[in-house]
Residue, then its C-alpha position, 0 to 999 in steps of 0.5 A: m222441773k220434770k222436763r228439765m230433769d229428764a233432759l239431764p244425764k241420769n246422774a248429773h248434779y241436781q243443781y243443773m236442773f235449776a240452772d237450766i230453768a233460770r237460763e230458759h225462763f228467768q235470765s232477765e230477772g236473775l232470780f226466781y221462786i220455786d215451791l217444793w212443797p211437800a218435799s220442803g218449802m219455798m226457795m229463791i234461786v239466784t243467778s245474778p251477781l247484783v242479787a247475789a251481792q245483796v244476799a251475801q254482802t249488803n243486806t245485813k238482815i240476810c247476809y249473816e244467816r245460813a239457811s236453817m235447812l243446812k243443819r240437816f245436810f251437815k249433821p252426818i258430816a260434822g255431827g252437829p252445830n258447826l261454824f258453817d251452819m251456826t246462827e250469827k250470834e254463835w258464829r261470830p266469835w269463833r269466826a275470829v278464832f278460825s281466821k287466825g288459822f288461815s292468816t297469810d303467815q299461817v298459810t305460808s308456814l303450811v307450804p312444806h307440809v302440803l309439799r310433803e304430801t304432794v311428793v307422795y301423790k306424785e309417786r302414786l301417779r308415777d306408779l299409775a303411769r308405769k302401769e298404763e291402766m285406767f284409774y279414777l283420778d278423783l278417788i286417789t286425789l280425795r285421799f291425797m287431800m285427806d293427808v293435806m287436811g291432816q297436816t293443816i287441821l291436826n298437824a298430823s300425818l294420816r297416811a291415807q294415801e298409803g292405806y287405811n286411816v280411821l278418820a279419812d276412811s270414816m269421812l269418805s264413807q260418810i260422804r258416800w252414804h250421804q243422801p243427795n239433797a238431804e236438806a230438802n227430802p223429809l223421807g231421806h232418813v227412812n233408810v235405816v242402813r244409812w242411819i246405822v252407817e252414819w252413826w258408826n262413822g260418826q263414832q269413829m271420827d269422834r273417837y279419833i279426833g277426841r284422842e288428838l284433842d286430849s293429846r294436844f291439851s296434855d301438851y298445853k298443860s305441860g308446856m310442850s305446845d310451844k314447840r309444835q307448828k300451830s294447826v286449826i286444832d291448836l288454835v281452838l284449844q288456845a281460844y278455850i284456854a284463854q277464855s278460862g283466865e288465870h285458872k287454867p282448866e285441868r281437863l277439857d269441858p265435855e261440851f267444849r270437847a264435843f264442839a271442837i270435834r265437830q269443827v275439826r270434822l267440818f274442816v276436814f270435810l270442807g278442805h279435802d272434798s271441794t279441793s279434790s274436785t277442783i284439782c281433777y277439773a284443773l288437770h282435765l281442762l289443761s288436758q283439753n287445752p294444749d295452748t293453755l297447758k304450754r303457757i302454764r308450763l312455760e311460766h313454771d320453767q321461768i319461775l321455778g327453773k327447768d329442772v322439774s325434780k327441784a320444784a318442790t324443794l325450791l317452793g319449800e325454801q321459797p314459798k313466796l315464789l307462789n305469788e310470782l305465778p299469775y298465769t297459774t292463779a288465772v288458770t285456777k280461778e278459771v277452773l273454779r269458774l267453770f266447775p265451782p264445787a258448791g253454791s251458796s245459801r242464806q235464810g229468808k227473813p220476815g219483812t225483808s226484800i231484795q231487788d232483782d235485775l229488773d228492779a222488782v221487789c222480791p220478798t223473802d218472808d216465806v223463803m226457807m233458802i235463798w240459793t245462789i247457783h254458781v254453776e249458772l252464774h259463772r257461765s251465764p252469757k249475760y255476764w260472761k264473754c265466751p262463757d263456756e270456753f276455758l280462757p284463763e286470760r280473762w283474769l289477766v286483761e285490763p278492765t276495758h277488755e271484753l273478757f274482763p269479769v263483771k263485778d261480783a260474777w265470780r263467787a267461788f269462795e263467796y263474798g261478804p262476812r260468811n265467805c270461805v275462811a280458808q280460801g287463802i290456803v285453798m288457792t295456795e294448795l292448788k298452785i302448789i299442786l299444779a306447779c308440781l304436776v303439770r310439767e311431769f304428767d300428761f292426763t287423758p280422760a278415759y270416758d269412752e273406755w268407761d262407757r264401753l265397759h258400763p253401757t247405759k242409755g240416755s245423754k252423757i253430755y252436759r253443756g258440751d262436756r262429758a266430765y259434768q258434775m255429779e253430787e257427792a257432798a261437793a260437786h265432783p266429776v262424774e264417775h270420779y273421772p276415769c283417766r290415764v296418766f303418762l310421764r311427759e316426754n320432753 
């Protein structure tokens, strides 16, 4: 481990260390065990699609149960048990409730809200283009996605792109203070300052969301809720009221209220954090691949018309046009292949085994976490042709083509019963944003300039890219992607 860690750039994501060990020593097997005692316990690292499918899809003793150590990771973010780390029994009924919030019809109805915030985001980028100054794309995109989540989760305008918002800034602060690899480090909570900041941020978020819940509950009691666009928070309240039968509650049960607040905090985090990272990497990869950029712009000209200024209005009137952008979808999937924002984990079970790629039986009895590392699985030369190249065409070729993806090797949203419930809205958001941005702006990374201003020793490249991933809850572009943006010259 030390050898691999020393070879990485200083602030590279810790998952790269496990990815390099897997590639160097366990590529044939597709998994390996590693004992992190005394920091934590035994882990099983998975980098094979066949093994990953067993873990998340087919082995019913494992696929429903998240790793118990994730509770420590999510406690500062969600505030307690949530849809992501609940046990199967607790999770199952609520999964059905939240799935309604991300149905096809619901996603379509949210398109105008996403477009509204995208227009604000574009204006911010225009302003930065006029100033011609270096800025951090990830930081402004995080605030943009906070506003999108405000619409999706709360049906409320946070206006985080315009200034301070209690919910948005408390969550962003919580993530900045979040301890890297918190779930595996028992000494992480010794930092008293971190504990105080996390407690205060949690109080701020709880009060903000609690007021929204109380306001919506009052609307339901008065009958005003039927006039409102349904959001995730509305669906949670509907489920709560439906469980009460004929006797409608006069006030929110305190236990349910605390539960609902945790779920809203979870979705605000999951929805803004990983999507922001993916937007940055999409714009980065397009800037480095002019032929791909030319092709995606051509698709947008053909489907949305050549007048770039009318794209948002057209998509608002005809959201189904997003389904007519196959190359844009391919670009999005390829970005998520090269820079997945997270991996996947499940809990080992006594008496339960899985098989590696060499058919060896691998017990999970003493395994505290089975971790599928997407950054290696998505780039393994064993499963991908030209694994480090940005080739959206691989998602458009016939199954007989050499580029065609191996079954189950792409797992950006995971598969199986605990896959990402919001993947439909995430893909829709990414297509909207690309459709509104790529024909108007050119982005240029400014890492060379940043490095001159912040000289450090050691490697600054990982697998050929300066914009490698760092840990900040989800995996983000290192240094938050310093860049410049320019208005495109036609």
